[in-house]
FIKOLZA-1660 file (N, C-alpha, C; in steps of 0.1 Angstrom, whole numbers, plus 5000, padded with zeros to 4 digits):
% residues 259
   i   px   py   pz ch aa at
   1 4872 5084 4835  A  M  N
   1 4877 5072 4834  A  M CA
   1 4870 5063 4843  A  M  C
   2 4868 5066 4857  A  S  N
   2 4863 5059 4865  A  S CA
   2 4848 5058 4873  A  S  C
   3 4840 5050 4869  A  M  N
   3 4827 5053 4873  A  M CA
   3 4827 5055 4888  A  M  C
   4 4838 5054 4896  A  F  N
   4 4835 5061 4911  A  F CA
   4 4846 5070 4914  A  F  C
   5 4836 5083 4915  A  P  N
   5 4838 5094 4920  A  P CA
   5 4850 5095 4933  A  P  C
   6 4860 5099 4935  A  Q  N
   6 4873 5099 4942  A  Q CA
   6 4866 5105 4954  A  Q  C
   7 4858 5095 4962  A  Q  N
   7 4848 5101 4976  A  Q CA
   7 4861 5108 4985  A  Q  C
   8 4854 5116 4996  A  D  N
   8 4863 5120 5006  A  D CA
   8 4862 5108 5013  A  D  C
   9 4873 5106 5026  A  A  N
   9 4869 5093 5038  A  A CA
   9 4858 5096 5045  A  A  C
  10 4851 5110 5043  A  T  N
  10 4842 5108 5054  A  T CA
  10 4826 5102 5044  A  T  C
  11 4833 5096 5033  A  A  N
  11 4822 5088 5027  A  A CA
  11 4821 5073 5035  A  A  C
  12 4831 5071 5034  A  L  N
  12 4830 5056 5044  A  L CA
  12 4824 5058 5057  A  L  C
  13 4814 5060 5057  A  N  N
  13 4805 5058 5073  A  N CA
  13 4803 5046 5074  A  N  C
  14 4808 5036 5082  A  D  N
  14 4803 5027 5084  A  D CA
  14 4804 5028 5100  A  D  C
  15 4790 5028 5104  A  K  N
  15 4785 5031 5119  A  K CA
  15 4792 5023 5127  A  K  C
  16 4788 5010 5127  A  D  N
  16 4794 4997 5138  A  D CA
  16 4808 4995 5135  A  D  C
  17 4815 5001 5151  A  P  N
  17 4830 4998 5153  A  P CA
  17 4836 4986 5148  A  P  C
  18 4827 4977 5149  A  E  N
  18 4831 4964 5150  A  E CA
  18 4832 4959 5135  A  E  C
  19 4828 4963 5127  A  Q  N
  19 4822 4955 5113  A  Q CA
  19 4836 4966 5108  A  Q  C
  20 4844 4956 5096  A  L  N
  20 4852 4966 5090  A  L CA
  20 4851 4959 5072  A  L  C
  21 4846 4971 5064  A  R  N
  21 4845 4967 5051  A  R CA
  21 4854 4962 5043  A  R  C
  22 4858 4948 5035  A  I  N
  22 4867 4944 5033  A  I CA
  22 4867 4939 5019  A  I  C
  23 4873 4937 5009  A  H  N
  23 4877 4933 4997  A  H CA
  23 4875 4918 4995  A  H  C
  24 4887 4918 5003  A  S  N
  24 4890 4900 5005  A  S CA
  24 4900 4899 5014  A  S  C
  25 4900 4886 5016  A  I  N
  25 4910 4880 5025  A  I CA
  25 4921 4868 5018  A  I  C
  26 4934 4874 5018  A  E  N
  26 4946 4863 5017  A  E CA
  26 4953 4857 5027  A  E  C
  27 4953 4842 5032  A  T  N
  27 4961 4835 5039  A  T CA
  27 4972 4833 5033  A  T  C
  28 4981 4832 5041  A  F  N
  28 4997 4822 5040  A  F CA
  28 5001 4834 5025  A  F  C
  29 4997 4846 5029  A  G  N
  29 5006 4856 5020  A  G CA
  29 5020 4860 5018  A  G  C
  30 5032 4863 5014  A  T  N
  30 5045 4858 5012  A  T CA
  30 5050 4870 5001  A  T  C
  31 5042 4879 5000  A  H  N
  31 5047 4892 4991  A  H CA
  31 5041 4904 4997  A  H  C
  32 5038 4908 5007  A  D  N
  32 5026 4917 5014  A  D CA
  32 5035 4919 5030  A  D  C
  33 5048 4919 5032  A  G  N
  33 5055 4922 5045  A  G CA
  33 5063 4906 5049  A  G  C
  34 5075 4911 5057  A  P  N
  34 5081 4894 5061  A  P CA
  34 5074 4883 5064  A  P  C
  35 5082 4877 5061  A  G  N
  35 5075 4863 5067  A  G CA
  35 5063 4857 5061  A  G  C
  36 5056 4847 5068  A  I  N
  36 5036 4844 5067  A  I CA
  36 5030 4853 5068  A  I  C
  37 5022 4861 5061  A  R  N
  37 5011 4873 5067  A  R CA
  37 4995 4864 5059  A  R  C
  38 4989 4871 5072  A  F  N
  38 4977 4871 5068  A  F CA
  38 4972 4886 5063  A  F  C
  39 4966 4889 5051  A  I  N
  39 4964 4900 5050  A  I CA
  39 4949 4899 5044  A  I  C
  40 4944 4912 5047  A  V  N
  40 4931 4919 5048  A  V CA
  40 4930 4930 5035  A  V  C
  41 4929 4928 5028  A  F  N
  41 4923 4941 5015  A  F CA
  41 4914 4948 5018  A  F  C
  42 4910 4962 5023  A  V  N
  42 4906 4966 5027  A  V CA
  42 4897 4974 5014  A  V  C
  43 4885 4978 5015  A  Q  N
  43 4876 4988 5007  A  Q CA
  43 4875 5000 5004  A  Q  C
  44 4875 5004 4993  A  G  N
  44 4879 5021 4987  A  G CA
  44 4895 5029 4990  A  G  C
  45 4892 5035 4979  A  C  N
  45 4906 5044 4977  A  C CA
  45 4903 5056 4972  A  C  C
  46 4910 5065 4974  A  Q  N
  46 4910 5076 4966  A  Q CA
  46 4921 5081 4954  A  Q  C
  47 4931 5072 4953  A  F  N
  47 4940 5071 4942  A  F CA
  47 4934 5068 4927  A  F  C
  48 4935 5071 4920  A  R  N
  48 4931 5063 4907  A  R CA
  48 4942 5057 4899  A  R  C
  49 4952 5048 4901  A  C  N
  49 4958 5046 4897  A  C CA
  49 4956 5040 4883  A  C  C
  50 4963 5042 4871  A  L  N
  50 4964 5036 4857  A  L CA
  50 4965 5024 4856  A  L  C
  51 4974 5018 4867  A  Y  N
  51 4973 5000 4862  A  Y CA
  51 4967 4994 4877  A  Y  C
  52 4962 4999 4884  A  C  N
  52 4958 4993 4896  A  C CA
  52 4949 4978 4885  A  C  C
  53 4958 4970 4896  A  H  N
  53 4948 4956 4894  A  H CA
  53 4941 4953 4906  A  H  C
  54 4933 4959 4908  A  N  N
  54 4924 4958 4916  A  N CA
  54 4911 4967 4921  A  N  C
  55 4909 4974 4907  A  P  N
  55 4897 4988 4903  A  P CA
  55 4886 4985 4910  A  P  C
  56 4880 4974 4916  A  D  N
  56 4868 4967 4921  A  D CA
  56 4872 4973 4938  A  D  C
  57 4883 4975 4942  A  T  N
  57 4882 4979 4953  A  T CA
  57 4880 4999 4958  A  T  C
  58 4879 5003 4944  A  F  N
  58 4878 5019 4945  A  F CA
  58 4865 5023 4955  A  F  C
  59 4852 5016 4949  A  D  N
  59 4841 5019 4953  A  D CA
  59 4844 5020 4976  A  D  C
  60 4838 5031 4976  A  V  N
  60 4839 5031 4994  A  V CA
  60 4828 5024 5000  A  V  C
  61 4821 5021 4991  A  K  N
  61 4805 5015 4996  A  K CA
  61 4804 5001 4992  A  K  C
  62 4814 4997 4980  A  G  N
  62 4813 4980 4977  A  G CA
  62 4822 4972 4987  A  G  C
  63 4824 4961 4982  A  G  N
  63 4835 4951 4993  A  G CA
  63 4820 4949 5001  A  G  C
  64 4822 4938 5012  A  K  N
  64 4817 4933 5022  A  K CA
  64 4821 4934 5032  A  K  C
  65 4809 4933 5045  A  F  N
  65 4818 4932 5061  A  F CA
  65 4820 4922 5066  A  F  C
  66 4831 4920 5074  A  I  N
  66 4839 4911 5086  A  I CA
  66 4841 4917 5099  A  I  C
  67 4841 4913 5105  A  T  N
  67 4842 4914 5123  A  T CA
  67 4858 4912 5125  A  T  C
  68 4854 4926 5134  A  L  N
  68 4875 4928 5140  A  L CA
  68 4874 4915 5144  A  L  C
  69 4867 4910 5155  A  Q  N
  69 4866 4899 5161  A  Q CA
  69 4868 4887 5155  A  Q  C
  70 4862 4884 5141  A  E  N
  70 4866 4871 5131  A  E CA
  70 4879 4875 5126  A  E  C
  71 4884 4885 5124  A  I  N
  71 4897 4890 5118  A  I CA
  71 4907 4885 5131  A  I  C
  72 4908 4889 5142  A  E  N
  72 4916 4881 5153  A  E CA
  72 4916 4868 5152  A  E  C
  73 4904 4860 5156  A  K  N
  73 4899 4850 5160  A  K CA
  73 4908 4842 5144  A  K  C
  74 4905 4847 5135  A  R  N
  74 4916 4837 5121  A  R CA
  74 4931 4838 5122  A  R  C
  75 4934 4851 5127  A  V  N
  75 4946 4858 5129  A  V CA
  75 4954 4845 5136  A  V  C
  76 4946 4847 5153  A  L  N
  76 4954 4839 5158  A  L CA
  76 4958 4824 5157  A  L  C
  77 4947 4822 5145  A  R  N
  77 4943 4807 5145  A  R CA
  77 4957 4801 5136  A  R  C
  78 4961 4810 5132  A  Q  N
  78 4970 4808 5117  A  Q CA
  78 4985 4814 5125  A  Q  C
  79 4983 4815 5141  A  R  N
  79 5000 4823 5146  A  R CA
  79 5010 4815 5144  A  R  C
  80 5005 4796 5146  A  P  N
  80 5020 4793 5146  A  P CA
  80 5025 4791 5135  A  P  C
  81 5018 4794 5123  A  Y  N
  81 5027 4794 5107  A  Y CA
  81 5041 4806 5105  A  Y  C
  82 5032 4814 5113  A  F  N
  82 5044 4831 5108  A  F CA
  82 5053 4830 5117  A  F  C
  83 5059 4819 5124  A  G  N
  83 5073 4823 5130  A  G CA
  83 5079 4835 5137  A  G  C
  84 5092 4837 5130  A  K  N
  84 5093 4856 5142  A  K CA
  84 5091 4859 5132  A  K  C
  85 5084 4863 5122  A  D  N
  85 5090 4871 5111  A  D CA
  85 5071 4877 5107  A  D  C
  86 5063 4866 5110  A  G  N
  86 5048 4865 5100  A  G CA
  86 5040 4876 5110  A  G  C
  87 5027 4878 5104  A  G  N
  87 5018 4884 5106  A  G CA
  87 5007 4888 5103  A  G  C
  88 5001 4900 5105  A  I  N
  88 4990 4909 5102  A  I CA
  88 4993 4918 5093  A  I  C
  89 4992 4918 5077  A  T  N
  89 4991 4929 5067  A  T CA
  89 4976 4933 5065  A  T  C
  90 4979 4949 5066  A  I  N
  90 4961 4952 5064  A  I CA
  90 4967 4963 5046  A  I  C
  91 4962 4954 5036  A  S  N
  91 4962 4965 5025  A  S CA
  91 4948 4962 5017  A  S  C
  92 4949 4973 5005  A  G  N
  92 4935 4976 5001  A  G CA
  92 4934 4972 4982  A  G  C
  93 4929 4988 4978  A  G  N
  93 4924 4998 4987  A  G CA
  93 4932 5001 4996  A  G  C
  94 4925 5012 5002  A  E  N
  94 4935 5022 5011  A  E CA
  94 4931 5025 5029  A  E  C
  95 4940 5014 5032  A  P  N
  95 4938 5012 5051  A  P CA
  95 4936 5024 5057  A  P  C
  96 4943 5038 5058  A  L  N
  96 4938 5045 5061  A  L CA
  96 4927 5053 5064  A  L  C
  97 4919 5050 5051  A  L  N
  97 4904 5053 5050  A  L CA
  97 4893 5043 5063  A  L  C
  98 4900 5036 5069  A  H  N
  98 4897 5029 5082  A  H CA
  98 4904 5026 5092  A  H  C
  99 4911 5040 5092  A  R  N
  99 4918 5042 5105  A  R CA
  99 4915 5037 5120  A  R  C
 100 4905 5040 5123  A  K  N
 100 4899 5034 5139  A  K CA
 100 4902 5025 5139  A  K  C
 101 4888 5019 5128  A  K  N
 101 4889 5000 5133  A  K CA
 101 4903 4996 5132  A  K  C
 102 4908 4997 5123  A  I  N
 102 4923 4990 5122  A  I CA
 102 4933 4995 5135  A  I  C
 103 4930 5003 5144  A  L  N
 103 4936 5008 5154  A  L CA
 103 4929 4997 5161  A  L  C
 104 4918 5000 5167  A  T  N
 104 4913 4987 5176  A  T CA
 104 4918 4973 5172  A  T  C
 105 4923 4974 5158  A  L  N
 105 4921 4953 5156  A  L CA
 105 4936 4956 5159  A  L  C
 106 4944 4964 5154  A  F  N
 106 4961 4961 5157  A  F CA
 106 4964 4961 5171  A  F  C
 107 4956 4973 5179  A  K  N
 107 4956 4972 5198  A  K CA
 107 4957 4960 5203  A  K  C
 108 4945 4956 5196  A  R  N
 108 4941 4940 5203  A  R CA
 108 4950 4930 5199  A  R  C
 109 4955 4930 5186  A  L  N
 109 4965 4920 5182  A  L CA
 109 4979 4922 5187  A  L  C
 110 4980 4933 5189  A  K  N
 110 4998 4935 5196  A  K CA
 110 4996 4930 5207  A  K  C
 111 4987 4934 5218  A  E  N
 111 4982 4923 5228  A  E CA
 111 4984 4906 5228  A  E  C
 112 4985 4905 5219  A  Q  N
 112 4984 4889 5220  A  Q CA
 112 5001 4886 5212  A  Q  C
 113 5006 4894 5207  A  G  N
 113 5020 4895 5205  A  G CA
 113 5024 4894 5186  A  G  C
 114 5014 4896 5182  A  I  N
 114 5015 4897 5165  A  I CA
 114 5021 4909 5158  A  I  C
 115 5029 4906 5144  A  H  N
 115 5036 4916 5140  A  H CA
 115 5022 4924 5130  A  H  C
 116 5027 4939 5129  A  T  N
 116 5013 4942 5120  A  T CA
 116 5020 4950 5113  A  T  C
 117 5011 4954 5101  A  C  N
 117 5018 4957 5090  A  C CA
 117 5011 4968 5082  A  C  C
 118 5010 4982 5077  A  L  N
 118 5002 4980 5070  A  L CA
 118 5010 4987 5053  A  L  C
 119 4999 4981 5044  A  D  N
 119 5004 4988 5030  A  D CA
 119 4998 5001 5025  A  D  C
 120 5004 5012 5025  A  S  N
 120 4995 5021 5023  A  S CA
 120 4999 5031 5012  A  S  C
 121 4989 5037 5007  A  N  N
 121 4996 5048 4995  A  N CA
 121 4995 5064 5004  A  N  C
 122 4994 5063 5017  A  G  N
 122 4998 5074 5025  A  G CA
 122 4992 5089 5020  A  G  C
 123 4976 5084 5017  A  R  N
 123 4967 5095 5012  A  R CA
 123 4965 5106 5023  A  R  C
 124 4963 5101 5036  A  L  N
 124 4958 5110 5047  A  L CA
 124 4970 5111 5056  A  L  C
 125 4970 5121 5063  A  V  N
 125 4980 5126 5076  A  V CA
 125 4975 5132 5087  A  V  C
 126 4972 5124 5096  A  N  N
 126 4964 5131 5104  A  N CA
 126 4970 5127 5124  A  N  C
 127 4962 5131 5130  A  K  N
 127 4962 5127 5139  A  K CA
 127 4964 5110 5141  A  K  C
 128 4951 5110 5140  A  E  N
 128 4944 5093 5143  A  E CA
 128 4953 5085 5133  A  E  C
 129 4961 5087 5123  A  V  N
 129 4964 5081 5116  A  V CA
 129 4979 5078 5122  A  V  C
 130 4985 5092 5129  A  E  N
 130 4998 5085 5135  A  E CA
 130 4996 5083 5146  A  E  C
 131 4983 5082 5156  A  E  N
 131 4983 5067 5163  A  E CA
 131 4981 5055 5159  A  E  C
 132 4978 5054 5144  A  L  N
 132 4973 5043 5145  A  L CA
 132 4990 5036 5138  A  L  C
 133 5001 5043 5135  A  L  N
 133 5014 5041 5130  A  L CA
 133 5022 5038 5144  A  L  C
 134 5013 5040 5156  A  E  N
 134 5021 5041 5170  A  E CA
 134 5021 5026 5170  A  E  C
 135 5011 5020 5168  A  Y  N
 135 5004 5004 5167  A  Y CA
 135 5011 4991 5155  A  Y  C
 136 5018 5004 5146  A  T  N
 136 5024 4993 5132  A  T CA
 136 5036 4992 5135  A  T  C
 137 5039 4979 5131  A  D  N
 137 5055 4977 5132  A  D CA
 137 5058 4977 5124  A  D  C
 138 5054 4977 5110  A  L  N
 138 5062 4982 5092  A  L CA
 138 5047 4986 5092  A  L  C
 139 5056 5000 5085  A  L  N
 139 5046 5005 5075  A  L CA
 139 5054 5003 5058  A  L  C
 140 5042 4996 5049  A  M  N
 140 5048 4996 5035  A  M CA
 140 5043 5006 5027  A  M  C
 141 5052 5015 5023  A  L  N
 141 5048 5029 5018  A  L CA
 141 5046 5028 5005  A  L  C
 142 5036 5030 4995  A  D  N
 142 5034 5028 4979  A  D CA
 142 5043 5046 4976  A  D  C
 143 5050 5051 4970  A  V  N
 143 5052 5058 4963  A  V CA
 143 5055 5058 4951  A  V  C
 144 5040 5063 4945  A  K  N
 144 5038 5060 4931  A  K CA
 144 5051 5069 4922  A  K  C
 145 5051 5075 4924  A  H  N
 145 5064 5089 4914  A  H CA
 145 5067 5099 4928  A  H  C
 146 5083 5105 4925  A  I  N
 146 5087 5116 4935  A  I CA
 146 5081 5123 4923  A  I  C
 147 5077 5134 4917  A  N  N
 147 5075 5143 4909  A  N CA
 147 5059 5146 4906  A  N  C
 148 5055 5151 4914  A  D  N
 148 5043 5155 4916  A  D CA
 148 5035 5155 4905  A  D  C
 149 5040 5162 4893  A  D  N
 149 5032 5162 4882  A  D CA
 149 5031 5147 4873  A  D  C
 150 5040 5138 4875  A  W  N
 150 5036 5128 4869  A  W CA
 150 5031 5118 4879  A  W  C
 151 5030 5121 4895  A  H  N
 151 5019 5116 4899  A  H CA
 151 5008 5115 4898  A  H  C
 152 5005 5132 4896  A  H  N
 152 4991 5131 4895  A  H CA
 152 4986 5121 4877  A  H  C
 153 4993 5124 4867  A  K  N
 153 4990 5117 4859  A  K CA
 153 4986 5100 4860  A  K  C
 154 4992 5094 4866  A  L  N
 154 4993 5080 4869  A  L CA
 154 4983 5081 4880  A  L  C
 155 4977 5091 4891  A  T  N
 155 4972 5090 4900  A  T CA
 155 4955 5093 4901  A  T  C
 156 4961 5107 4894  A  T  N
 156 4954 5117 4896  A  T CA
 156 4951 5125 4909  A  T  C
 157 4961 5121 4917  A  V  N
 157 4960 5131 4929  A  V CA
 157 4975 5134 4930  A  V  C
 158 4978 5148 4938  A  S  N
 158 4992 5150 4947  A  S CA
 158 4998 5137 4954  A  S  C
 159 5011 5139 4950  A  N  N
 159 5017 5134 4958  A  N CA
 159 5025 5135 4977  A  N  C
 160 5019 5146 4981  A  S  N
 160 5025 5159 4991  A  S CA
 160 5020 5146 5006  A  S  C
 161 5006 5143 5003  A  A  N
 161 5003 5137 5016  A  A CA
 161 5016 5126 5018  A  A  C
 162 5016 5120 5007  A  T  N
 162 5024 5103 5009  A  T CA
 162 5038 5106 5016  A  T  C
 163 5048 5120 5010  A  L  N
 163 5055 5120 5009  A  L CA
 163 5061 5126 5025  A  L  C
 164 5044 5136 5031  A  K  N
 164 5039 5138 5047  A  K CA
 164 5045 5125 5055  A  K  C
 165 5037 5115 5050  A  L  N
 165 5035 5101 5060  A  L CA
 165 5045 5099 5062  A  L  C
 166 5056 5099 5046  A  A  N
 166 5072 5092 5052  A  A CA
 166 5078 5099 5062  A  A  C
 167 5074 5118 5066  A  E  N
 167 5086 5117 5074  A  E CA
 167 5077 5119 5087  A  E  C
 168 5064 5114 5089  A  M  N
 168 5059 5114 5103  A  M CA
 168 5064 5100 5104  A  M  C
 169 5065 5090 5097  A  R  N
 169 5068 5076 5099  A  R CA
 169 5087 5080 5106  A  R  C
 170 5097 5085 5102  A  E  N
 170 5106 5086 5104  A  E CA
 170 5107 5092 5115  A  E  C
 171 5098 5101 5121  A  K  N
 171 5100 5111 5133  A  K CA
 171 5101 5103 5140  A  K  C
 172 5086 5089 5137  A  Q  N
 172 5079 5083 5149  A  Q CA
 172 5094 5069 5152  A  Q  C
 173 5107 5070 5140  A  G  N
 173 5117 5061 5147  A  G CA
 173 5114 5045 5139  A  G  C
 174 5102 5045 5135  A  K  N
 174 5099 5028 5132  A  K CA
 174 5096 5023 5117  A  K  C
 175 5105 5010 5118  A  P  N
 175 5104 5005 5104  A  P CA
 175 5097 5011 5091  A  P  C
 176 5103 5012 5078  A  M  N
 176 5093 5018 5064  A  M CA
 176 5103 5011 5054  A  M  C
 177 5094 5005 5049  A  W  N
 177 5097 4996 5033  A  W CA
 177 5093 5006 5024  A  W  C
 178 5101 5016 5013  A  I  N
 178 5090 5019 4999  A  I CA
 178 5089 5009 4990  A  I  C
 179 5077 5009 4987  A  R  N
 179 5076 5002 4973  A  R CA
 179 5073 5012 4963  A  R  C
 180 5076 5006 4950  A  Y  N
 180 5075 5014 4938  A  Y CA
 180 5073 5006 4923  A  Y  C
 181 5065 5008 4922  A  V  N
 181 5056 5005 4907  A  V CA
 181 5069 5009 4896  A  V  C
 182 5074 5003 4885  A  L  N
 182 5081 5007 4877  A  L CA
 182 5073 5005 4863  A  L  C
 183 5068 5014 4861  A  V  N
 183 5062 5011 4845  A  V CA
 183 5067 5021 4834  A  V  C
 184 5070 5011 4826  A  P  N
 184 5075 5022 4815  A  P CA
 184 5070 5031 4807  A  P  C
 185 5081 5042 4808  A  G  N
 185 5076 5053 4800  A  G CA
 185 5065 5064 4814  A  G  C
 186 5061 5056 4826  A  W  N
 186 5061 5065 4832  A  W CA
 186 5066 5069 4845  A  W  C
 187 5074 5058 4848  A  S  N
 187 5076 5061 4863  A  S CA
 187 5096 5055 4863  A  S  C
 188 5100 5050 4850  A  D  N
 188 5113 5047 4856  A  D CA
 188 5124 5059 4841  A  D  C
 189 5120 5066 4846  A  Q  N
 189 5127 5079 4842  A  Q CA
 189 5138 5080 4850  A  Q  C
 190 5152 5079 4845  A  E  N
 190 5164 5075 4851  A  E CA
 190 5164 5094 4860  A  E  C
 191 5166 5104 4857  A  E  N
 191 5161 5116 4867  A  E CA
 191 5155 5115 4880  A  E  C
 192 5143 5109 4877  A  Y  N
 192 5135 5112 4886  A  Y CA
 192 5136 5095 4897  A  Y  C
 193 5144 5084 4890  A  L  N
 193 5146 5078 4903  A  L CA
 193 5159 5080 4911  A  L  C
 194 5167 5088 4907  A  H  N
 194 5177 5093 4914  A  H CA
 194 5174 5107 4921  A  H  C
 195 5163 5108 4921  A  E  N
 195 5154 5124 4928  A  E CA
 195 5148 5117 4939  A  E  C
 196 5143 5104 4936  A  L  N
 196 5136 5095 4946  A  L CA
 196 5146 5091 4958  A  L  C
 197 5157 5085 4949  A  G  N
 197 5169 5086 4959  A  G CA
 197 5174 5094 4971  A  G  C
 198 5173 5106 4965  A  Q  N
 198 5178 5114 4968  A  Q CA
 198 5171 5119 4980  A  Q  C
 199 5159 5120 4976  A  H  N
 199 5149 5126 4989  A  H CA
 199 5148 5117 4997  A  H  C
 200 5151 5102 4997  A  F  N
 200 5150 5091 5008  A  F CA
 200 5162 5092 5014  A  F  C
 201 5174 5095 5013  A  K  N
 201 5186 5085 5015  A  K CA
 201 5189 5091 5029  A  K  C
 202 5188 5101 5033  A  D  N
 202 5189 5106 5047  A  D CA
 202 5181 5099 5060  A  D  C
 203 5170 5091 5052  A  F  N
 203 5162 5087 5062  A  F CA
 203 5167 5073 5069  A  F  C
 204 5164 5072 5081  A  T  N
 204 5171 5061 5090  A  T CA
 204 5160 5047 5095  A  T  C
 205 5147 5051 5090  A  T  N
 205 5138 5040 5091  A  T CA
 205 5134 5031 5081  A  T  C
 206 5136 5039 5064  A  I  N
 206 5136 5027 5058  A  I CA
 206 5147 5014 5055  A  I  C
 207 5141 5007 5058  A  E  N
 207 5148 4992 5060  A  E CA
 207 5155 4990 5042  A  E  C
 208 5144 4991 5035  A  K  N
 208 5144 4987 5021  A  K CA
 208 5136 4993 5010  A  K  C
 209 5137 4991 4995  A  I  N
 209 5128 5001 4988  A  I CA
 209 5125 4985 4980  A  I  C
 210 5116 4979 4976  A  E  N
 210 5108 4971 4965  A  E CA
 210 5103 4977 4956  A  E  C
 211 5106 4972 4945  A  I  N
 211 5104 4973 4929  A  I CA
 211 5095 4966 4927  A  I  C
 212 5086 4967 4920  A  Q  N
 212 5074 4959 4916  A  Q CA
 212 5073 4965 4900  A  Q  C
 213 5078 4956 4896  A  P  N
 213 5077 4954 4878  A  P CA
 213 5059 4957 4875  A  P  C
 214 5057 4964 4863  A  Y  N
 214 5042 4967 4862  A  Y CA
 214 5038 4954 4857  A  Y  C
 215 5026 4952 4860  A  H  N
 215 5023 4942 4850  A  H CA
 215 5009 4944 4843  A  H  C
 216 5004 4931 4836  A  K  N
 216 4987 4937 4836  A  K CA
 216 4976 4928 4832  A  K  C
 217 4981 4923 4851  A  L  N
 217 4969 4912 4857  A  L CA
 217 4957 4918 4860  A  L  C
 218 4956 4928 4862  A  G  N
 218 4945 4933 4861  A  G CA
 218 4934 4937 4852  A  G  C
 219 4944 4939 4840  A  V  N
 219 4931 4949 4831  A  V CA
 219 4919 4936 4828  A  V  C
 220 4914 4928 4828  A  H  N
 220 4902 4922 4824  A  H CA
 220 4892 4927 4835  A  H  C
 221 4902 4930 4850  A  K  N
 221 4888 4939 4856  A  K CA
 221 4886 4946 4854  A  K  C
 222 4891 4958 4845  A  W  N
 222 4889 4972 4837  A  W CA
 222 4878 4968 4828  A  W  C
 223 4879 4957 4820  A  E  N
 223 4873 4958 4809  A  E CA
 223 4859 4952 4815  A  E  C
 224 4862 4942 4827  A  A  N
 224 4845 4933 4831  A  A CA
 224 4840 4947 4837  A  A  C
 225 4846 4957 4841  A  M  N
 225 4833 4970 4852  A  M CA
 225 4829 4978 4837  A  M  C
 226 4835 4979 4826  A  G  N
 226 4834 4988 4819  A  G CA
 226 4840 5003 4818  A  G  C
 227 4853 5000 4824  A  M  N
 227 4862 5015 4827  A  M CA
 227 4873 5011 4813  A  M  C
 228 4875 5027 4811  A  E  N
 228 4891 5024 4800  A  E CA
 228 4902 5021 4813  A  E  C
 229 4909 5015 4805  A  Y  N
 229 4922 5008 4812  A  Y CA
 229 4932 5019 4806  A  Y  C
 230 4938 5030 4813  A  G  N
 230 4946 5041 4808  A  G CA
 230 4961 5039 4803  A  G  C
 231 4967 5024 4806  A  L  N
 231 4980 5021 4801  A  L CA
 231 4978 5013 4790  A  L  C
 232 4965 5010 4777  A  E  N
 232 4965 5001 4768  A  E CA
 232 4982 5004 4759  A  E  C
 233 4985 4991 4756  A  G  N
 233 4999 4992 4750  A  G CA
 233 5010 4993 4756  A  G  C
 234 5011 4996 4771  A  V  N
 234 5024 4997 4779  A  V CA
 234 5026 4982 4784  A  V  C
 235 5040 4982 4777  A  E  N
 235 5044 4964 4781  A  E CA
 235 5056 4965 4793  A  E  C
 236 5052 4952 4799  A  A  N
 236 5061 4950 4811  A  A CA
 236 5069 4955 4813  A  A  C
 237 5081 4966 4825  A  P  N
 237 5096 4967 4816  A  P CA
 237 5105 4955 4817  A  P  C
 238 5118 4956 4807  A  T  N
 238 5124 4943 4803  A  T CA
 238 5135 4944 4817  A  T  C
 239 5146 4932 4816  A  K  N
 239 5153 4933 4823  A  K CA
 239 5161 4940 4823  A  K  C
 240 5162 4950 4815  A  E  N
 240 5176 4960 4813  A  E CA
 240 5169 4971 4820  A  E  C
 241 5156 4976 4816  A  V  N
 241 5153 4985 4825  A  V CA
 241 5151 4982 4841  A  V  C
 242 5146 4970 4848  A  I  N
 242 5150 4970 4857  A  I CA
 242 5161 4967 4864  A  I  C
 243 5171 4961 4859  A  E  N
 243 5180 4965 4862  A  E CA
 243 5189 4977 4864  A  E  C
 244 5185 4988 4857  A  K  N
 244 5187 4997 4855  A  K CA
 244 5186 5006 4864  A  K  C
 245 5172 5004 4870  A  A  N
 245 5163 5011 4883  A  A CA
 245 5171 5002 4895  A  A  C
 246 5174 4992 4891  A  T  N
 246 5178 4987 4906  A  T CA
 246 5193 4990 4911  A  T  C
 247 5203 4993 4901  A  A  N
 247 5212 4998 4900  A  A CA
 247 5213 5014 4908  A  A  C
 248 5200 5021 4899  A  I  N
 248 5200 5034 4909  A  I CA
 248 5197 5036 4922  A  I  C
 249 5189 5028 4926  A  F  N
 249 5185 5028 4940  A  F CA
 249 5190 5023 4951  A  F  C
 250 5200 5011 4941  A  S  N
 250 5212 5008 4952  A  S CA
 250 5222 5020 4957  A  S  C
 251 5225 5027 4951  A  Q  N
 251 5233 5039 4949  A  Q CA
 251 5226 5049 4968  A  Q  C
 252 5214 5045 4970  A  Y  N
 252 5204 5051 4981  A  Y CA
 252 5205 5046 4988  A  Y  C
 253 5197 5033 4991  A  F  N
 253 5193 5024 4994  A  F CA
 253 5197 5012 5000  A  F  C
 254 5196 5006 5009  A  K  N
 254 5205 4995 5018  A  K CA
 254 5204 4985 5012  A  K  C
 255 5192 4980 5007  A  E  N
 255 5186 4973 5003  A  E CA
 255 5178 4979 4991  A  E  C
 256 5178 4968 4981  A  V  N
 256 5169 4968 4968  A  V CA
 256 5161 4951 4967  A  V  C
 257 5152 4957 4962  A  H  N
 257 5144 4944 4962  A  H CA
 257 5132 4943 4950  A  H  C
 258 5132 4931 4937  A  V  N
 258 5126 4932 4929  A  V CA
 258 5119 4924 4937  A  V  C
 259 5106 4924 4933  A  N  N
 259 5091 4916 4939  A  N CA
 259 5091 4908 4923  A  N  C
% end
């Protein structure tokens, strides 16, 4: 389906510790963490989500480079707009592929009092990731599906690492948000929405779950890249479907937000 194989993280062998391979940067973001965010979208991802709106982030050798110093300088320049809630969010692609460099960046920014956030699919779980999470004020964990078979269908990989990362975060006792893309016929099955709620209902670190209704804003990118879009014909969820998912999640999470 993809022109890019699911390269292992070791394929991301950028030798300069001060150069981060990114896709793009968004300033004054309001949908990727609390408050006003400076958002860095890194390059490279091992998931192949059928609905991905940034398939141009798949290739671990794509994108462009920016120095950690430049990111730090731009974040500090924007600090007056953050208020008490804002800060930096590293999204992707998949940030954990760049864990060592992001750790260096987060350590520096934490010294400056900047709030740090990771938006991750949780593909990697190891000691390096654990250390990075210690310097991460908020983890936004993208759970694509609670059922492993359906997770494979949506992403081509297992959800086991994602769930292990959630457990790691819970043990750290640090804040976490769950993000869930609601795709009609793929991730809106009532029994699995309940199963997801049951799985996470006793977690004390989860502040809320964010429902992200499926959209087709990235379809043109798939077409432009000569890649087959796997959800052809699937429409955005109706108001009723979104309300039903919200009602189910409200039984298990203290806050449910629809993006």
